[in-house]
C-alpha positions, 0 to 999 in steps of 0.5 A: 314590707309586703314586699319582703313577705312575698320573697319570704313565701316564695322562697320558703315554697321554693325550699318546700320542692326537693331540687334535683339539680336537673328536670324530668320529663314525664307524659300521662295521659289526661284525666278522660283518659287516665286520671290515674297515672294524670294525679300521679303526674300531678303529685309530682310536680308538687313534689319536685316543681319546675324540676319536672316537665309535665306533658301529655300524649292526645285523646285520640292516641292510636290516630295522632300518633306522630302526636306524641311521638313530637311531645314527647322528643320534644322533651329530648331538646332540653338538656336540663332533662336527663330522662323522660317517663311515660305513663302509659306507654301507647302506640309510638311510645318506641318510635319516639324512643328510637327518636331521642337516642339518635340524638340523646342516647344518654337519655333515661327511659321509664315507660310506666304500662307499656302497649306495646309488645314487651320484647320490643319495649324493653329493646329501647327502656331501662326499665319497664313497669306494669301489672304481671298481666299473664299472672293476674289471668289466674289471680282473676279467675281466682279471685272471681272464683272465691268471691262466688262466679260461676263464670266470667265475661270478658269485654273487649276488641280487635283493637286489644286483643292484638296486645301481646299481653293482653290477648295472652291472659285473656287465653289464661283465663280462658283455661284457668275457667276450665281448671275450676269448672267455670263457664268463659265468655268472651264478649265484643265490645266496640271500641272506645276509639272507633266511630262510636267512641268512647261513648259508644261504649259506655252504653252498649256495656250498660245495656249488655250487662243486665242482658248477661245478667237475665240469662246467666244469673247473678253470680256471673263474674264481668272483665274489661280490658278497656278503662272508659269501660269501669264505671258504667261496668261498677255501676251496671253490676250493681244495680242488675247484680252480678261479680265484679273482681277487678279493673283492668288497672286495678284502683280504688279510684279507677270508676268507683268514686263514679259509679258510685256517686262518691264526692272526694273532698280535696283534703282526701284525695291522697288518702286512701283509707279514707278513700276504701271506707268510703267506697266500701259503705256505698258497696254494701249500702247496694247491696253488694257486700263480698262481691267487688274487689279492687287493689287497695291503691292505684297502679298507674298513679303507681307506677306514674310516682315510682317510674319519675323515682325511679328514673331520679335513683336511675340517673343519679345512679344511685341504683341499676335499672336490672336491679330487681330489689332495688325496684321492689323496694320505690315500687314498696315505698310509693305504695306505703305513703298513701297506704300502710301495710300494702305493698308490691304481692310479686313481681317478675321480670316478664322473659325477654324485655329487659328489665321489664317488670310487672307485679301484683298487688293482693286484693280488698274484696268491699264488705269483706276486708277490714277497713 
């Protein structure tokens, strides 16, 4: 009887997965490098079971590009793998795709958050997904201005400023600040992949924000291009004053829970109405109402999950990679599953970069937006 019960449970578990008949390779960062995309990977594994093969690239991906390449190429040796989704598309991704195409020209690639130049990524990937980095050069500044900012401090470092889109956004932000009568201040921060590591970069933020607030005043908005800097940035701004319009990768779970000491119960981890309300309460309690904002769902988690769904539909020939409305529909579907009433605000292609799609979503301002 017990054996029959075990068999029945296993069959029910298998039936709970959506059967594809093929496999999808999925490459993300680790929890320490990119928690949102890692959690997104967990979600699709729960949905599709062992038809998703999830691997991670190294935390020190700049120094270990060959390891990243090897992990992507290894997935392609499995003939059942029909598509590979990579988020974030760290350096080495393009080289890996080229290697795979040499022996698997039929392999479909979907790349989320590409780090390499759009034209290069777009020339090898079937679909690329990214926030509208140039467009956000305007929307972030406009939001900061709306929230009362008189100036904006932009933290970054040479490695990030060598990325075409990040450099382009920085220049657009400076120009938009001039148009609105705001001061733009670039501050060079330690690279988390440098000698001081992530700990040193985070400590710099914790020490520099109070210096900048003392010098310029609390009507100063702060923005950083690095994921690992978001938690200390939120913590320091909340303690010393300032305005925080948006993360590098907008998300309620990017920096906010850790900075605010919020423990999200296991049964609430995918409940973004609950998470937004919890953040809102803490921000308001600590006097930050109207001075902190983000997007309503984790954009990198959306790119990971939507990337898998897009890959599946491309393999099944349900959609075409160049159909912008079909791509938007998948993204909207994934977002609506996480929180109702929200979707893509804008979607566009980066010029001369193939199916390189860039999106924006609307913002929520804690202490102002109704949840």
